[in-house]
N, C-alpha and C positions, 0 to 999 in steps of 0.2 A: 240666288235672289242677289250673294255681296257681289259678287263677276260682273250684275250688269249697277249694278249701284259704282261702282270701281271705273267703268270703264266712264261714265260721266257726271265726274266727281267736280267740284267746284277747284280751281287756281286758287289762288295766292292774288292776282288782280279781281276776281272778282269776289272773290269774300271783300278785301282790299274796299271799292267802286259800291260796297252794298254795304260796309262798316258811317262811308264816306255822308253817300246821304245816304244812312239813320243816323247822323250827327249833324246833318243840315241845319235840321228845323230847328233845335237849340241854339244853334252856334246864332242861329234870327236869330229867338223870343230872346238871348243872352246880349244881343242888343238891340236890339231892341224894345224889350221892357222899359232895363232904363233912363234909354231914348225920347222916350212918349211921357215922362210922367218931369223933366228937363225939361223937354219945350213947350209940354203946355198946362204943364205944372194940375193937370186932373185923379182924381179920387178917382176917378171910378172907370176903369183901368181893369181895376180885378175884377170888377163885373164884366166887360166886353167877353174876358175869357173867361168866364163861366155864359154865357151865352153861347158864345163861341163853339165853347166843350161838348153845350144841350146838341147844340144843332149838328156837329162830325155826330156824335153817339145815334141819334138818326140817321144821316146818312153809309152812316155804317154795318145800320142791319139793315138796308138796301143793299149797300153796298155787296151785303159777305149772301142774302137770297141768293143778287145776277149769279158772282163770283160760280155759282154749284150747278150753273147754268152755258156758262157761258166762255171757253177755254182757248181765245183768241190776245193773244201775246200784245193786241194794242192802246193798250194802255186802258186811261178811258173814251178813247174812237169808241172801242166795240163795242160795249156798254149804251154809251147812248146810241152812237147805230142800231144795235139790237132791240134797246127800250123806243127809241123815234126814228130813228132810219137812219140812212146816212149822208140824208143833204144836214141836218143836223151834227149828225158825229163831223161831218168835216168840221162844220162851223165853229164846233168847242172844239176840235185841234189844231183848228185855228184861232180862235180866244186865248188856249193854255202858251202857244207857241211864241206869241205878240206877247204873254202877259212874265215869260221865264225870262227874255227879252229883256227888258221896260225892270224884272230888274232885275238880272246881270247885267245892265249896263250902267 
C-alpha cells in the first residue's frame, strides 16, 4: 500500500498551488471588506456575509452529496452537466471563464 501511495505523491509545485488556491479567497476578503466599508459606508456588510455563508452551507450539502457519484475532474462543469445536461454544463463553464477573467483583469 505505501509503495502505491509513494508513486503518486504530490510534489512541491502541487502543494504550493494548493496553498495559494486556499489563501486567495482570504486575500480577496481582506481587501474587499475594508474597501466596501470605506466606499459604501454601509454597516449591513457583515449581514451580507452571514447570508452568503448560509447559502454556501446549503450549496455544500448538495455538492458533497453529488461528489460521491461524480469522479470527473471537470470541476463544476461535471456536476452541472450530470445534473442539468451538457448544454447547461458548457454554459456554466463559459460563465465561470468570463467571471474569472473579469475578476483577474
